[in-house]
C-alpha positions as CSV (number, residue, x, y, z in Angstrom):
1,M,1.9,3.1,-7.3
2,F,-0.1,2.3,-10.5
3,Q,-0.2,6.0,-11.4
4,S,-1.3,5.4,-15.0
5,L,-4.0,3.0,-14.1
6,Q,-5.2,5.3,-11.4
7,E,-5.3,8.3,-13.8
8,G,-7.2,6.2,-16.4
9,L,-9.7,4.9,-13.9
10,Q,-10.4,8.5,-12.4
11,S,-10.7,10.2,-15.9
12,A,-13.4,7.6,-16.7
13,F,-15.3,8.3,-13.6
14,Q,-15.0,11.8,-13.9
15,T,-16.4,11.7,-17.5
16,L,-19.5,9.9,-16.3
17,R,-19.8,12.3,-13.3
18,G,-20.0,15.2,-15.9
19,K,-23.0,14.0,-17.8
20,G,-26.2,15.8,-17.2
21,K,-27.9,12.5,-16.7
22,L,-26.6,9.0,-16.6
23,T,-27.9,6.6,-19.3
24,E,-27.1,3.1,-20.4
25,S,-25.4,4.6,-23.3
26,N,-23.3,6.8,-21.5
27,M,-22.6,4.4,-18.7
28,R,-21.2,1.7,-21.3
29,E,-19.1,4.7,-22.8
30,G,-17.6,5.3,-19.4
31,L,-17.0,1.6,-18.9
32,A,-15.1,1.5,-22.1
33,M,-12.9,4.1,-20.7
34,V,-12.2,1.9,-17.7
35,E,-11.5,-1.1,-19.9
36,K,-9.3,0.9,-22.0
37,S,-7.2,2.2,-19.1
38,M,-6.8,-1.6,-17.9
39,I,-5.5,-2.9,-21.2
40,E,-3.0,0.1,-21.1
41,A,-2.0,-1.0,-17.9
42,D,-1.0,-4.3,-19.2
43,V,-3.6,-6.4,-17.7
44,N,-4.2,-9.7,-19.4
45,V,-6.9,-9.2,-22.2
46,D,-8.9,-12.1,-21.2
47,V,-8.9,-11.0,-17.5
48,V,-10.1,-7.6,-18.7
49,H,-12.8,-8.8,-20.8
50,E,-14.2,-10.9,-17.9
51,F,-13.8,-8.4,-15.4
52,M,-15.6,-5.8,-17.6
53,D,-18.5,-8.3,-18.1
54,R,-18.9,-8.8,-14.6
55,V,-18.9,-4.9,-13.9
56,T,-21.5,-4.3,-16.5
57,N,-23.7,-7.0,-15.5
58,A,-23.5,-6.0,-12.0
59,A,-24.4,-2.2,-13.0
60,I,-27.3,-3.2,-15.1
61,G,-28.4,-5.7,-12.6
62,R,-28.7,-3.1,-9.8
63,R,-30.3,-0.6,-12.2
64,V,-27.4,1.8,-11.6
65,I,-28.7,4.5,-13.7
66,H,-32.1,4.8,-11.8
67,S,-30.5,4.8,-8.3
68,L,-30.0,8.2,-6.3
69,R,-26.3,8.5,-7.0
70,P,-25.5,6.5,-10.1
71,H,-21.9,7.6,-10.3
72,E,-21.0,6.6,-6.6
73,E,-22.8,3.3,-7.1
74,L,-20.6,2.5,-10.3
75,V,-17.4,3.2,-8.3
76,K,-18.7,0.9,-5.6
77,I,-19.4,-1.8,-8.2
78,V,-15.8,-1.7,-9.7
79,Y,-14.2,-1.7,-6.2
80,E,-16.2,-4.8,-5.4
81,Q,-15.2,-6.6,-8.5
82,L,-11.3,-5.6,-8.1
83,V,-11.5,-7.2,-4.7
84,E,-13.0,-10.3,-6.2
85,L,-10.6,-10.3,-8.9
86,L,-7.7,-10.0,-6.4
87,G,-8.9,-12.3,-3.8
88,P,-9.4,-13.9,-1.6
89,V,-6.1,-14.1,0.0
90,D,-4.9,-15.9,3.2
91,N,-1.7,-13.9,3.8
92,A,-1.0,-15.8,6.9
93,I,2.1,-18.1,6.8
94,P,0.6,-21.5,7.9
95,L,3.8,-22.4,10.3
96,K,3.8,-24.3,13.6
97,R,6.0,-23.1,16.4
98,G,8.4,-25.3,17.9
99,A,9.1,-26.9,14.5
100,A,11.6,-26.2,11.8
101,N,9.5,-25.1,8.9
102,S,10.8,-24.1,5.6
103,I,10.1,-21.7,2.9
104,M,11.6,-21.9,-0.6
105,M,12.0,-18.9,-2.6
106,C,12.4,-19.0,-6.3
107,G,12.2,-16.5,-9.0
108,L,14.1,-14.9,-12.1
109,Q,17.3,-12.9,-11.9
110,G,16.6,-9.2,-11.1
111,A,13.0,-9.6,-9.4
112,G,14.8,-9.0,-6.1
113,K,14.6,-12.6,-4.6
114,T,17.4,-12.3,-2.1
115,T,16.5,-8.8,-0.8
116,T,13.0,-10.0,-0.5
117,C,14.3,-13.2,1.7
118,G,15.7,-10.4,4.1
119,K,12.4,-8.5,4.1
120,L,10.4,-11.7,4.7
121,A,12.8,-12.5,7.6
122,Q,12.1,-9.0,8.9
123,L,8.4,-9.5,8.7
124,I,8.6,-13.1,10.5
125,K,10.7,-11.6,13.3
126,E,8.1,-8.9,14.0
127,K,5.7,-11.9,14.4
128,G,7.8,-13.2,17.2
129,F,9.2,-16.2,15.4
130,K,13.0,-16.9,14.8
131,P,13.8,-16.9,11.1
132,F,17.2,-18.4,9.7
133,L,18.6,-17.7,6.0
134,V,19.9,-20.3,3.9
135,A,22.1,-19.3,0.7
136,A,21.2,-21.8,-1.9
137,D,21.8,-19.5,-4.9
138,L,25.0,-21.0,-6.2
139,Q,24.4,-19.5,-9.5
140,R,25.4,-15.6,-8.4
141,P,28.1,-15.8,-6.0
142,A,27.2,-12.2,-4.8
143,A,23.9,-13.4,-3.7
144,I,25.5,-15.5,-0.9
145,E,27.4,-12.3,0.4
146,Q,24.3,-10.3,0.0
147,L,22.2,-12.8,2.0
148,H,24.9,-12.6,5.0
149,V,25.0,-9.0,4.8
150,L,21.2,-8.6,5.3
151,G,21.4,-11.6,8.1
152,R,23.9,-9.2,10.1
153,Q,21.5,-6.3,9.5
154,L,18.7,-8.2,11.1
155,N,20.6,-10.0,13.5
156,V,19.3,-13.3,12.0
157,G,21.2,-16.6,11.5
158,T,22.5,-17.2,7.8
159,F,24.1,-20.5,6.5
160,S,26.2,-20.7,3.5
161,K,28.7,-23.8,2.5
162,A,31.9,-22.8,0.7
163,G,32.8,-24.4,-2.5
164,A,29.4,-26.1,-2.7
165,T,28.3,-27.2,-6.1
166,D,25.1,-28.6,-5.4
167,P,22.0,-26.7,-3.9
168,V,20.3,-29.5,-2.8
169,E,22.9,-30.3,-0.3
170,V,23.2,-26.7,0.7
171,C,19.6,-26.7,1.7
172,Q,19.8,-30.0,3.6
173,A,23.0,-28.8,5.5
174,G,21.3,-25.3,6.1
175,I,18.2,-26.6,7.7
176,A,20.1,-29.0,10.1
177,A,22.2,-25.7,11.0
178,A,18.9,-24.1,11.5
179,R,17.4,-26.6,13.7
180,E,20.6,-26.7,15.9
181,A,20.2,-22.7,16.2
182,G,16.7,-23.2,17.3
183,A,15.1,-21.3,14.5
184,D,11.4,-21.8,13.7
185,I,11.4,-20.6,10.0
186,I,14.0,-21.5,7.3
187,I,14.2,-19.4,4.1
188,L,15.9,-21.1,1.5
189,D,17.3,-18.5,-1.2
190,T,17.4,-20.6,-4.3
191,A,19.1,-19.7,-7.8
192,G,17.4,-17.8,-10.5
193,R,18.0,-17.4,-14.1
194,L,17.9,-14.4,-16.8
195,A,15.0,-16.7,-18.3
196,I,13.1,-19.8,-17.5
197,D,15.1,-23.0,-18.8
198,A,15.0,-26.6,-18.0
199,E,18.3,-26.5,-15.8
200,L,16.7,-24.0,-13.5
201,M,13.4,-26.1,-13.2
202,D,15.0,-29.3,-12.6
203,Q,17.2,-27.8,-10.0
204,L,14.1,-26.2,-8.1
205,K,12.2,-29.7,-8.5
206,R,15.0,-31.5,-6.9
207,I,15.3,-29.1,-3.7
208,D,11.6,-29.3,-3.7
209,K,11.5,-33.3,-3.6
210,A,14.6,-33.3,-1.2
211,V,13.5,-31.0,1.4
212,Q,9.8,-30.8,1.0
213,P,9.3,-27.0,2.1
214,Q,6.3,-26.2,3.8
215,Q,5.7,-23.3,1.4
216,V,7.1,-22.4,-1.8
217,Y,6.9,-18.8,-3.0
218,L,7.6,-17.1,-6.4
219,V,9.1,-13.8,-6.3
220,V,8.2,-11.8,-9.5
221,D,8.9,-8.2,-10.7
222,G,5.8,-6.3,-10.8
223,M,7.0,-3.9,-13.4
224,T,7.5,-6.6,-16.2
225,G,3.9,-6.6,-16.8
226,Q,2.8,-10.0,-18.6
227,D,6.2,-11.5,-18.4
228,A,5.6,-11.7,-14.8
229,V,2.5,-13.8,-15.4
230,N,4.0,-16.1,-17.8
231,S,6.7,-16.8,-15.4
232,A,4.1,-17.4,-12.7
233,K,2.6,-20.0,-14.9
234,A,5.6,-21.8,-15.8
235,F,7.0,-21.9,-11.9
236,N,3.4,-23.1,-10.9
237,E,3.3,-26.0,-13.3
238,A,6.7,-27.2,-12.0
239,L,6.4,-26.6,-8.6
240,S,2.6,-26.0,-7.2
241,L,3.4,-22.4,-5.9
242,D,1.7,-21.5,-2.5
243,G,2.0,-17.9,-3.1
244,V,3.4,-15.1,-5.1
245,I,5.4,-12.1,-3.7
246,M,5.3,-9.0,-6.1
247,T,8.2,-6.6,-5.9
248,K,8.9,-3.1,-7.1
249,L,5.4,-1.8,-6.7
250,D,6.8,1.4,-5.4
251,G,8.3,2.3,-9.1
252,D,6.6,2.6,-12.4
253,A,4.5,-0.7,-12.4
254,R,1.6,-0.5,-14.5
255,G,-0.4,-2.8,-12.4
256,G,-1.1,-5.5,-15.3
257,A,0.9,-8.1,-13.3
258,L,-0.7,-7.6,-10.1
259,L,-4.3,-7.6,-11.8
260,S,-3.6,-10.7,-13.9
261,V,-1.4,-13.2,-11.7
262,K,-4.1,-14.4,-9.3
263,A,-6.7,-14.8,-12.3
264,V,-4.5,-16.5,-14.8
265,T,-2.4,-18.8,-12.5
266,E,-5.1,-19.1,-9.5
267,V,-2.0,-18.6,-7.2
268,P,-2.6,-15.8,-4.5
269,I,-0.4,-13.0,-4.1
270,K,0.8,-13.1,-0.4
271,F,3.1,-10.0,0.0
272,I,4.0,-6.9,-2.0
273,G,7.3,-5.1,-2.0
274,T,6.6,-1.3,-1.8
275,G,10.4,0.0,-1.4
276,E,14.0,-0.7,-1.0
277,H,14.0,-0.7,2.8
278,L,13.8,-4.2,4.8
279,D,10.4,-3.0,6.5
280,A,8.9,-2.4,3.0
281,L,7.1,-5.8,2.6
282,E,3.2,-5.6,3.3
283,P,0.8,-8.5,3.6
284,F,-1.4,-8.3,0.4
285,R,-5.1,-7.3,1.1
286,P,-7.3,-7.2,-1.8
287,E,-9.7,-4.6,-0.2
288,G,-6.8,-2.2,0.7
289,M,-5.1,-2.7,-3.0
290,A,-8.7,-2.2,-4.6
291,S,-9.0,0.9,-2.5
292,R,-5.4,2.3,-3.5
293,I,-6.1,1.7,-7.1
294,L,-9.3,3.8,-6.9
295,E,-7.4,6.4,-4.8
296,M,-9.6,5.9,-2.0
297,G,-6.4,5.1,0.4
298,D,-5.9,2.1,2.9
299,I,-6.4,3.2,6.3
300,L,-5.7,-0.2,7.9
301,E,-2.2,-0.3,6.3
302,V,-1.8,3.2,7.8
303,A,-2.7,1.7,11.1
304,R,-0.2,-1.2,10.6
305,E,2.6,1.2,9.7
306,A,1.8,3.3,12.7
307,H,2.2,0.4,15.0
308,R,5.5,-0.6,13.8
309,L,6.7,2.9,14.5
310,I,5.3,3.4,18.0
311,D,6.0,0.9,20.8
312,E,3.6,-0.5,23.1
313,K,4.4,1.7,26.0
314,E,4.1,4.8,23.9
315,R,0.9,3.7,22.5
316,K,-0.7,2.9,25.8
317,A,0.3,6.4,27.0
318,L,-1.2,8.0,24.0
319,E,-4.4,5.9,24.3
320,E,-4.9,7.1,27.9
321,R,-4.5,10.7,26.8
322,M,-6.9,10.2,23.9
323,S,-9.5,8.7,26.2
324,K,-9.6,12.1,27.9
325,G,-9.9,13.6,24.7
326,V,-6.3,15.3,24.6
327,F,-4.3,15.1,21.2
328,T,-2.2,18.2,21.0
329,L,0.0,19.7,18.4
330,G,3.1,18.4,20.6
331,D,1.6,14.8,20.1
332,F,1.2,15.8,16.5
333,R,4.9,17.0,16.3
334,D,6.3,13.8,18.0
335,M,4.4,11.4,15.5
336,M,5.3,13.2,12.7
337,Q,9.0,13.0,13.6
338,K,8.7,9.1,13.6
339,L,7.9,9.5,10.0
340,R,11.2,11.0,9.2
341,K,12.6,7.9,7.2
342,P,12.7,8.9,3.6
343,G,9.5,8.3,1.6
344,L,7.8,7.1,4.8
345,M,5.6,10.3,5.1
346,T,4.7,10.4,1.6
347,K,3.7,6.7,1.7
348,M,1.5,7.2,4.8
349,L,-0.3,10.1,3.2
350,T,-0.8,8.3,0.0
351,L,-2.5,5.5,2.1
352,M,-5.0,8.2,3.8
353,P,-8.2,8.7,1.7
354,G,-8.1,12.0,-0.3
355,M,-4.4,12.7,0.7
356,G,-2.9,11.9,-2.9
357,E,-2.4,15.5,-3.8
358,I,-0.7,16.4,-0.6
359,S,1.5,13.2,-0.8
360,K,2.6,14.5,-4.5
361,M,3.3,17.9,-3.0
362,M,5.2,16.3,-0.1
363,A,7.3,14.0,-2.6
364,N,8.5,17.2,-4.1
365,T,9.6,18.9,-0.9
366,D,12.8,18.4,1.5
367,S,11.2,16.5,4.1
368,E,14.1,16.8,6.5
369,R,13.7,20.9,6.3
370,E,9.9,20.5,6.6
371,M,10.2,18.5,9.6
372,R,12.6,21.1,11.3
373,R,10.3,23.9,10.3
374,L,7.1,22.1,11.8
375,T,9.3,21.3,15.2
376,G,10.4,24.9,15.1
377,I,6.9,26.2,14.9
378,V,5.4,23.8,17.8
379,D,8.2,24.5,20.0
380,A,7.8,28.3,19.6
381,M,4.1,27.9,21.0
382,T,3.1,28.2,24.6
383,P,1.7,25.0,26.2
384,E,-1.7,26.5,26.0
385,E,-1.4,27.1,22.2
386,R,0.0,23.5,21.6
387,K,-3.1,22.0,23.5
388,N,-5.6,24.4,21.7
389,P,-4.7,25.8,18.4
390,K,-8.0,27.7,18.0
391,V,-6.5,30.4,20.6
392,I,-4.2,31.3,18.2
393,D,-5.0,34.7,17.0
394,S,-3.0,37.2,14.4
395,S,-0.9,38.6,17.3
396,R,0.0,35.3,18.4
397,R,0.6,33.8,15.0
398,N,2.9,36.9,14.5
399,R,4.9,36.0,17.8
400,I,5.1,32.4,17.0
401,A,6.4,33.3,13.4
402,K,9.2,35.8,14.9
403,G,10.0,33.2,17.4
404,C,10.8,30.4,14.9
405,G,11.9,32.5,11.6
406,V,8.8,31.5,9.3
407,Q,5.8,33.4,7.8
408,P,2.8,33.9,9.7
409,N,0.7,32.1,7.1
410,Q,3.0,29.0,7.6
411,I,1.6,29.0,11.2
412,S,-1.9,28.6,9.7
413,D,-1.0,25.8,7.1
414,L,0.5,23.8,10.0
415,I,-2.8,24.3,11.9
416,K,-4.5,23.0,9.1
417,Q,-2.3,20.2,8.7
418,F,-3.0,19.1,12.2
419,E,-6.7,19.5,11.9
420,M,-6.6,17.3,8.7
421,I,-4.1,14.7,9.5
422,G,-4.0,14.6,13.2
423,P,-7.2,12.9,13.9
424,M,-6.2,10.0,11.4
425,L,-2.9,9.6,12.9
426,Q,-4.6,9.6,16.2
427,M,-6.8,6.9,15.5
428,A,-4.4,4.9,13.5
429,T,-1.9,4.5,16.1
430,S,-4.8,3.6,18.8
431,G,-5.1,-0.1,19.4
432,N,-9.0,0.7,20.4
433,V,-11.1,-1.2,18.0
434,G,-13.9,1.2,18.4
435,D,-11.6,4.1,17.3
436,K,-10.8,2.0,14.3
437,M,-14.3,1.6,13.3
438,K,-15.1,5.3,14.0
439,M,-12.3,6.3,11.7
440,L,-13.6,3.8,8.8
441,N,-16.8,5.3,9.2
442,Q,-15.5,8.8,8.8
443,M,-13.6,7.7,5.8
444,R,-16.7,6.3,4.3
445,G,-18.8,9.5,4.9
446,M,-16.1,11.3,2.9
447,M,-16.3,8.9,0.3
448,S,-20.0,9.0,0.0
449,Q,-20.0,12.7,-0.5
450,N,-17.3,12.5,-3.1
451,P,-15.7,9.0,-4.2
452,F,-13.5,10.7,-6.7
453,N,-11.6,13.1,-4.5
454,P,-12.6,13.4,-0.8
455,M,-10.6,16.5,-0.5
456,E,-12.6,18.3,-3.2
457,G,-13.6,21.8,-2.0
458,M,-10.9,21.8,0.6
459,K,-8.5,24.6,0.6
460,L,-4.7,23.3,-0.7
461,K,-1.6,25.0,-1.1
462,G,-2.2,27.9,-3.7
463,S,-5.9,27.9,-3.3
464,T,-7.8,30.9,-2.1
465,G,-11.1,28.9,-1.5
466,K,-12.5,27.6,1.7
467,R,-13.6,24.2,2.8
468,L,-17.1,23.4,1.7
469,T,-19.7,21.8,3.9
470,P,-21.7,19.0,2.4
471,K,-24.7,21.3,1.9
472,E,-22.6,23.8,0.0
473,R,-20.9,21.2,-2.2
474,D,-24.3,19.8,-3.2
475,K,-25.7,23.2,-4.0
476,L,-22.5,23.9,-6.2
477,Q,-22.9,20.4,-8.1
478,K,-26.7,21.3,-8.7
479,E,-25.7,24.8,-10.1
480,R,-23.0,22.8,-12.4
481,E,-25.6,20.8,-13.5
482,R,-28.1,23.5,-14.2
483,L,-25.4,25.4,-16.4
484,L,-24.7,21.9,-18.2
485,R,-28.5,21.8,-19.0
486,K,-28.6,25.3,-20.0
487,K,-25.7,24.8,-22.3
488,K,-27.0,21.8,-23.9
489,K,-30.2,23.6,-24.7
490,S,-28.5,26.7,-26.3
C-alpha cells in the first residue's frame, strides 16, 4: 500500500537523520523532499502546500532543531498532521435496530461498487445486523447476477426485478421486499457510468428523492489519483454524500486520492478496500492510516483481524492460558495456521510495527509450504520444548531437524520468529484492554528508539549480526556521527 509514497517519506527522514546536526536550513531541505514525495504520489497540489505549511510551522514553533531527538520529533509532527489531514472520521453507520434503514451506493464503472456492496454486507452481518441487497444497476446486466452470487455466498437476501427499466421502482420494490424479510439494513447497488454525465446524475437524484436513504456512499477507485477526487466533488454536489469507500488500496495506489478526498470535498472516507475477498473491507481510521504511511504499522487493525479469525470460545481459553503466563510454540503454530488464507499473513505482518521487510520476504515465498514446514518443526518437538524453546540446544536442534526433514538453522529461525511475532499475536488476540495498552506502549518504545525502522539492528534472513540493545544502538549511532564529523573536517 502506497509503496512509492512510503519510500519517498522514509528517504527524506533518513536524509535528515544522516546530518551531523539538524539546522533550520537542512530541515527545510528534508521537508522539501517530503513535499516532493507527496506530489509524486499525486496528492492535490493545494493540499500538499497547506499540509507542508502546517508541518513547517509546527516544527519551527516547537523549536525542533533544539530538541533532544530532532529527527524523531519531526516524524511525530508529520504523523500528527497526516492524522489531521485524514480525519476526523466516524466510521460507524448511524442506523437503528428494528427499522429498515437504507444505504445508497453510487460510483463510476470499474471502481468495484457491486463487490463493495457485498463486502459492506459482510461487515454489517459481523456487527449483528441483517443486511439485504437490492440490484438496481440496470445499466450493466452482469451486475445483477453478480449481486445475486454475492448474496448466496453471504447467505444474505437479494432482490432484483426481471425486465425492469426504472431503477427507482426497483429500489422501492426492493425496500418493500427487505422489510418483509425482516432486514435491518438495505444496500442499494445503483448504476455507474464510464464517466460522469447528466443522465447518471439525474437517475441518482431521482432514487435519492424517492427512497430518501439514511446514508449515501460513493465508491471510488484509489488507483485513479486526482480523477477520484474530481468524481467525489461531482457526486457530492449532486447528492450530498455521507462518506466515501475507497477501493483497491492493496494494489499500486499512489496515495493521492486518499490524502486529497477529505481535504478537497470535506467528505470523510468511511471504509477502505484492501483485497479481493469479501472480508477485505476495513473501517477507516486516520491514526492507523497515518501510521501505515510512515511504516509504523497499525496494531489495532492487527487486533481486529485477529478477533475475526479466533472465535469467542478459543479466545477465552487463550486468555486463561495467557493469564498464567503460558504461550507456547504450539499456540503459535495454531494461530499461524489460521492465517493460511492467501495474502493474510503478509497483510498482518505489514500492519505490525517494524515488520515491513519481513512481510516483503513472506510475499515472495510459498506460504503453504512455509506453513507445512512450521507445523512439521513444532510437531517434531517434545511438549517441554514447545513450552520452553530455550531448552533447545544443538543436540535437540539436530534431533528436531532430522525428525521433520529441515536444516538445524531453520529451527533457530522459527524460534526467533516466535520470540519476535508471538508476543504481538498473543496480545492482539486478547480481549483484555490492559494487554492492548501494554502492547501499544511496547510499540511506542520501539518507535522512540528508532522511528524509521524499529527492526534496525535485529538479525534478519541472510544477516550475520545480532540484535542490538538500545545502549549498543546509541553507541553505534554516536560512532557514526563521530565518523561523519571527522569526514567533514578532512
